[in-house]
C-alpha positions in Angstrom: 123.2 86.8 111.7 121.1 83.3 111.4 118.9 83.1 114.1 117.2 79.5 115.7 114.7 79.0 117.9 114.1 75.8 119.8 111.3 75.3 122.0 108.6 72.5 123.0 105.6 73.0 123.9 103.7 71.0 126.1 99.5 70.7 127.0 96.6 68.3 127.5 95.7 65.9 125.0 92.3 65.6 125.5 91.6 62.6 122.6 94.2 61.0 123.8 94.1 61.6 127.6 97.5 62.5 128.3 99.8 65.2 128.2 101.9 66.1 124.8 104.5 68.0 123.6 105.2 69.5 120.3 109.2 70.8 118.9 109.1 74.0 117.5 112.1 74.9 115.5 112.1 78.0 113.1 115.2 79.9 112.1 115.9 83.3 110.5 117.9 85.8 110.1 118.6 89.2 109.8 121.3 92.2 108.2 122.0 95.5 108.8 123.7 97.8 106.9 124.6 101.9 107.8 126.5 104.0 106.4 127.9 107.5 108.1 129.7 110.1 106.1 129.9 114.2 107.4 129.4 113.2 110.7 125.8 114.2 110.5 124.3 111.9 107.6 124.1 108.5 107.5 121.9 106.1 105.6 121.2 102.3 105.9 119.1 99.1 104.2 118.0 96.1 106.2 116.8 93.0 105.1 114.9 90.2 107.2 113.7 86.6 106.8 112.5 83.9 109.4 109.8 81.6 109.7 106.7 81.6 111.6 107.0 79.6 115.1 104.3 77.2 114.4 103.2 74.0 112.5 103.0 75.5 109.0 106.2 77.6 109.4 106.0 79.8 106.7 108.6 81.9 105.8 107.7 85.8 106.4 110.1 88.5 104.9 110.8 92.4 105.0 113.2 94.7 103.9 114.1 98.7 104.5 116.1 101.6 103.9 116.3 104.8 105.7 117.9 107.9 105.7 119.0 110.4 108.8 119.9 113.9 109.8 122.3 114.7 113.4 121.1 118.6 113.5 122.9 119.7 116.3 125.0 116.9 117.4 125.2 113.1 117.6 122.6 113.1 120.8 119.7 114.6 118.7 119.0 112.2 115.4 116.2 112.8 113.3 115.5 109.9 111.1 113.1 108.5 108.0 112.9 104.9 107.1 110.4 102.7 105.0 110.1 98.9 105.5 107.9 96.5 103.0 106.7 93.7 105.0 105.7 90.1 102.6 104.1 87.4 104.5 104.2 84.1 103.8 101.1 82.1 101.9 99.5 80.4 104.8 99.1 76.6 103.8 95.9 76.2 101.6 95.6 79.4 100.4 95.4 80.6 96.7 97.7 83.6 96.4 100.5 85.1 99.2 99.0 87.6 101.3 99.0 91.7 100.1 102.7 93.1 100.9 102.7 96.2 103.8 104.6 99.4 103.9 105.9 101.3 106.8 107.5 104.8 107.0 108.7 105.8 110.1 110.0 109.4 111.6 112.5 108.4 114.6 113.5 111.0 117.0 116.7 109.7 119.3 117.2 111.5 121.6 119.7 110.9 124.4 121.1 112.8 127.2 124.2 112.1 128.9 128.3 111.9 129.1 129.3 112.4 125.8 132.1 113.0 123.5 133.5 116.4 122.7 131.3 118.2 120.0 133.3 117.5 116.4 130.5 120.6 114.5 
């Protein structure tokens, strides 16, 4: 899904002794896929790419994968996720910044009305 920010930043310009405004219009997008099988198991992938809301408008991107299991019912899910973040090269830099990896364990628990148990 493509996304776009349209923002005006206003501030005092001390050199010109007047208010100045700049327009920021970065763009980006996010794609997500999730596959659920045997009622208890799911796995998926994601990808995002977006521009920084600054004058340089460098592109950052991240991709990831996850897998999960519902032990008793759909209200309690354990999920392991991995994401790799690649920051864009800042202006004037000789090389791209190092990639960052993130590993996450999520426990999703919800209470309230839900459909009848299928297990």
